[in-house]
N, C-alpha and C positions, 0 to 999 in steps of 0.2 A: 264602234270599233274600240277595242281595248288598247290603251296606251302602253307602248313598250316600256319595260321596267328600266331601261337605260336612259330614258328621256330626262334631260336636265331640267330642274325646276328651282325656283327660289322660294324658301319657306319662312324666312324671318327677316325683319327689318327693324333697325333702331337708329334714332337720331337724337342729338342733344345740342342745345345752344347755351352758352354761358355769357351773360351780358355784363358781368363784372369781371375785370381782370384779376388774376391771382397767380403770382409766380410760384406758389406752392403746388398748384395744379400742373402736373407734368403732362407731356404728350401721351405717355402710356396711361395715365389716369383718364385722359379724354377717350382714348381708344377703348379702355376697359368699360367705361360707362356706355358707349354705343354698342359694344359687343354684348354686354350683359342684357341690354334692352332687346337686341336682335335675337339672342338665344332664348330669352324668355318668350318673345313673340313666336318663335318657332316651336316651342314645346318644353323648354326648361332643361332639367338635368339629363333627361334621356338623350336629347340632341347634343347637349354640351359634351357628354361622355363619348359621343360618337364622332366628334370633330377630329379629323386626322390631318387637316391642312389649314394653315393660317396664311393668308395673303394680305399685305398691307400696301396702301398707296403711299408713295414716297412723299415725304414732307418737302414742300417747295423750297424752303430755306436751306435744305440739304445741299443745294447746288450753288448757293451764294457764298461769297468769300467769308469764311469764318462760321457760316451757318451750320456746316457739316459737323463742327465740333460741339455744337449745342444740342442738336437733335439726335435721337438714337438711330443708328444705322440699321439695326436689326431688332425693332421693337417687339417682334413676335415672340422672342425668348421670354421676356418678362411678362408679356401679355398671357402666354400659355400658362405660366406658373400661377399667376393671379386667378385665372379662370378655372384652374384645375384640369387643364388639357394636357394629356401625357404624350410627350415626344412627337409633336406634330411636324410635318414637313413645313418649312418656312420659306416664303417667297416675298419679294419686294418688287413693286412696279417701277417703271421708268418715269422720267419727268414728262409732264404734259397733261393738260386737262382731259385728254381722251383716255387716260389710263384706267379709270374705274370701269368704263364700259369695255375697254380692251381686256381687262382682267376677267370680267364676267364672261366674255366670249371665249377667252382662253380656258378658263376652268370648266365651262360648259362642255367643251370638247374633252377635257381630261376626265370629267365625271362620266360622260357617256362612254368613254373608252375604258372605264374601270380603273384608271390610275389613282383616283381618290374616291372617297365615299361621302364625306361631309366637309365642305369648305366654308370657313369663316373669313370673310373679306371685309376689311375695315380701313378707314382713313380718318385723319383728324388734322386740323390746323389751328394753332393757338397764336395766330398772327397779331391779334389785338394785344395780347399779353406780351408777346415777343417784342413788338415795336415799342410798347410802353416801357418795357424793361430797358431797352436800348436808350430811350430818351431820359429815363429817370435813374438809371444805374441799378435797377432791380436785379436781384440775384436769381439767375436761372442756371447756375452751374450744375445743379442736380438733375437737369433734364436729360442729359445724354445717356445715362444708364450704362448698360453693358456695351462696351465698344470692342470687345475681343473677337467677336464672330461676325461673319458675313452671311447674309441670306442669299438664296438663289434669285438673281435679278431676271425679271421677265421683260422682254422687249428690247428694242434697239436704242442704244445710247449714242446720240449724235448731236453735234452742235446745230442750232437752228438758224444761224446767220453766217454769212461770209465776213471776212475781215473788212471788206469794203462797206458792207451794210452796217456793221458795228461802228465803224469810224464816222458814219454820217447819222447815227442815232436810231437806226432801224431795229436795234436789239430791244428797244422798249416797245411793248405792245401799244402803249398810249400814243406812240408816234406812227406805228405801222398800220393799225386798223383804220385810221382815218384815210389812209391812201386808198383802201378798198372802197370806203364810203364815197369819196369824191369821184372816183372812177365810175361807181355805180350811178351816182346822180347825173353825171354827164351822159352815160349810156341811156338812162331813162328819159333824157331831155327834159329834166325838171329844173326850174329856177331854184335859187337857194331857199327862198321863203317856203315854197311848196315842199321841198325835200326836207327841210328842217321840221316842218309841221308833221310830215309823215313819220319821221323817226321819233319825234316827241310823242306822237299818238301811240306808236308801238311801245315806247317806254312807259307811258302812262298806264296802258293796259296791263303791263307786267307788274307795275306797282300795286295795282288793285288786287291782283292775285296774292302778292306778298302781304298785303294788309290783312288778308283773311287767313294767313298761315302762321300759327303760333310759333313755329320754328324759325321764321324769317327774322333776319337781323333788323331790317327797316320795315316796320309794320305801319306804314303810312301811305295811303293812296295819294298820288300827286297828279295834278292835271297836266295836260300837255303844255299849257301855257307856263306853268311853274317850271317844268322840266327844260323848256327851251329858252326861258328868259335868263339872260346873262346878268349876274349880279355878284356881289362880293363872295357870297357863300355858294355860288353856282357859276363860277368863272369857266371860261374855256380851258380845257386841258390840251386837247389836240383838235384843231378846227376840223369839222363843225361840231365836235362833241363838247357839251357842257359837262360839268362834274357829275350831274345826275345821270348821265348816259354812260358813265364809266363803272366798272365793277368795283364793289366795296371789298377790299382785301383784308382790312384789319378786323377780322372776326375770330371768335373762338367757337369752333363747331366741330362735331364729329358725327360719323355715320358708319353703319355696318349692315351687311346682309349675310344670310346663311343660304348656301346652295347645296343641293344634293340631287338625287335621282328619284324618279317615281317609285322604283322598287325599294330603295332605302327608306323613303318617307313612309311607305306602307309598313315596313318592319318597325319603324320607330313610333308608329301610331299617330303621325301628324295629320290633323284634320285636312281633308282635301280642299276645304274652303280657304285654307291658308296658301294653297299652291298657286304660284304664278309661273307660267311657262315662258321660256325664251323661245319664241317661234322662229326667230331669224336673227342673224348678226353678221356684221362685216367690218373689216378694218382696211383702210386705204389711205394712202398719202398723195397729196397733190405734189407738183414739182417742188422740190425741197426748199429752194431759196426763192424768196419773193421776187428778187430782182431778175430772175430768169423765167418767170411765169408769162405765158403767152397772153393770158387775160388776168386783169386785176380785179374783176368783179364776178367771176364765175368759179365754180369748183367742179371740175370733171370727176374728182375722187368721190365727192358726196353723191353725185349723180350715179356713178357706177356702183357705189356701195348700196345705195337705195334700190337700184335695179336688182342687185343680187339678193337683198333682203326680201324684196317683194316676190321674187321667184321662189325663194326658200319657203316662205310662209304662206303663199297663195292668198295674201291679204292685201287689198288695194288701199290707196290713200283715203278714199271715201269711206272705208270701213273702220278707219282708226278714229277713236273717240277722244284720245288725249295725246298731247305732244309735249316734249320738253326739248326744244331746240337750243343748243348751246348759245349763250347770250352774253358773252364777255363784252361785246360792243354791238350796236345796232347793225353794223355791216355783217357781222357773223351770222345773225339771224336772217338777214335778207338774202345773203349768198346761199345759205343752206336752204331756205325756202324756195329760192329759184331752182335749185338743183332737185328738190323734191316735187316741184309743181304745186306748192302750197302758198297761199297768200299770207304774208306776215300779219295781216289783220283778220285772219280767218276767225269766225265766231267760236271755234273750238279752243282758241287761244294757243299760243306757242310755248307756254310754260305751265307746269304744274306746281312749281315752287314759288315763282315770282321773279326768277331770273337773277343773274349775278349782280346787277346794280342794286337790287332791292332785297332779295332773299339773302344774298351774300355770295361772294366769290371765294370760297375757302381754298385757295391755292390749286393744287392738282385734284382736290377731292370733291369739287362741286357736283359732278355728275353722279357720285354715289348717293348724294342727297336726292338728286332727281330720280334715281332708280327706286329709292325708298318711298318717295312720294308717289311714283307711278304704281308701285305695288299696292299702296293704300287705296289709290283711286280705283284700280282694277278689282280689288277685293270687294269694294262697295258697289261699284257700278257695272262690273264685269266688262266684257268687250276687250279692245286692244289699245295699246299705247306705244308710241315710238319715242325713243331717246336718242339724240345725236350728241356726240361729245367731240371736242376739238382741242388739239394741242398745238402749241407754238403760235404760228401766224396763219391760221386757216391752212395748216400744213398736214397735221395728222388727224384722221377722222375715224371714229368708231361709232357704229350704229347698233342698236338693239331694239328688236320688236317684241314687246311683252304682251301676254294675253292671259286672261282668266279662263279662256276656253282651250280645252285640250286639242292638240294637233290631230289631224286625221291620217298623217303619214309618219313613218318612223323618222327618228332624228338622223340627220345627215351631218357629218363632221363639217364644221365651218372651215373653209379653205379659201383664204383671200389671196393666195399667191398668184393664181392666174389673173385675177383682177389687177393686182399691183404690176404684174408684168406688162399688161396692156397699157396701164397708165404711165409706166416708165418709158414707153416708146413714144410718147407725145413729144413734139418738138419743143425745145427750149429757146429762149431769146438770148443771143450772145450779149455779154456785158463788156463795156469798155471801161476799165478801171480808171484809166487816166486819159482824159480827152479834153481838148480845147477846140472850140468852134461852135457852129450853129446847132441847135437841137430843138425839137418840138416837145412841148410839155405833155406828159401822159396822165400824171396824177400828182397830188400835192397835199400837204397839210401845213398848218402853222402851229408850231410847238410853243406852248405858253408855260410860264411859271407864275408865282404869286404876284409878280410885278407887272406882268403883261406879256405880249408876244416876244419870243426869244429868238426864233429863227424859223426859216422855212425848210421843209423836207420835200424834195422834188424827185420824181422819176420822169425821165425824158428819153427820146430816141434821136439819134443823129441820122444823117442822110444815108448811112450805110445800114440802118436798121438795128444798130446796137443800142442797148439800153444804158442810160447814164444815171447814176445815183448822185444826187447833189444836194447841197444846202444853199440857203440864202442867208444874208445877215441883215442887220438893221441900218445899213449904210444908205439905203435908198428907199423908195416907196414900194418895193416888191411885195412886202408882206400885205400892205394895204390892197394892192392889186389882186393878190391871191384870194383875199377874203371878200372882196366886193363884186366880183364877177365870176363867170366860169372861164378860167384861163386855159382849160384843157384844149389843145390844138394850136395854141399860140406858140410862136417861135421866140427863142431867146438865145443867149450866148452862154457858153460854159467856159470858165477860166479855172485856174488852180491856185491855191494858196496853202502852203504848209501841208501838202498832201491831200487836201480837201477840195472836191469839186464844188464850184460856186456857180449858181444860176442867176442870171439877171435878164429881165425883159429888154 
């Protein structure tokens, strides 16, 4: 069957990692390097001259206090000038680790509909240099570039936490993802040692992939024993996660892909061996606020999105040869795998990069690296690959099914609105912002700093079925009890102090 000319494809990929910090290297410099590599991979000048659209992944520091004044808001302007691209349409993604795959899904629809012909999609994070400059007083005043214009923003801008969640520390992913992990351990009826061994094994396997990846930030295979052993350089961050199980954010990395259609690729003379098809894609959100979710260890949105992708592509899980499951924390991998029906220890591996703790977790842009790696895998081994991307707190999900094999049916516009409508109808758990009395513990973590355990973070239910967000302090042995047994299901009491809910057994 001849493939329809409007079928969207990816034809170029480029990545780069800089291991030495340099304040003279600007974010646009990093974007330019990745874009130049992707355009060269796609075919060089012919493709460059045909680019009519540039989309960029938003810098994660753009949302932090003061960060927006340092990073360029509309980097596509200077990027186009440097690359010699004339008057492109300029777009910017929203915050969230799902945004690279979301943008691929978005532009696939736009390309198929004839809105654009060749799209250059890029992202970069210079967080290693950025944080180094903050510590040492390095000059990054020249990073912002042109601040006079605004791009067209794609996606929904919405705060990820309630005021109650923020007050109790749930705005930090290092505190929130362990809540999912401990809920999952209890659900699986595993003791602490067995579960720690499982997530350490999962992490070790990802490190082995990173060790063989020249782009990876940490190219060192680590054993499960090394990953789970608590020591000075591998302390707990949020129980039960050691430092090695957390994403490494201080990296300098960039990635870019080139998208077009089959018809345009033919006109530009792009070798069909370079083509990678997007056979299916979906975007879906779980219940927006963690404190309102009915389950703390499942993702109805990922399950629904995967069902949609499977239906679009007619490709089953068993037919997929490569996966990159978003891996900011072990719970993100496990929850996604449960929704897909995939073992996190599947011999096909859950990452093509090495995962965020080892390959690197460059802000919002990790999954663009995953897509680049997936393109390389499929070009060499053919077959199919699945990328899942996650934003906020297992909140926003974007899936893409890639293939070196041409589809047998015409492209169908990706429409996740009906999917989201069904998800939005799922029941929410009512939250009691201010409550005193008895409550049953649902999940927990212990938050650490360099000096040791700092406080506990608790989700509990009262007798009316309302959820309570609470902390503990160091005044009693509560933190020790949380870490030495499975406290889920035990009863405690909630009191209030200075507007903060406090839990004690």
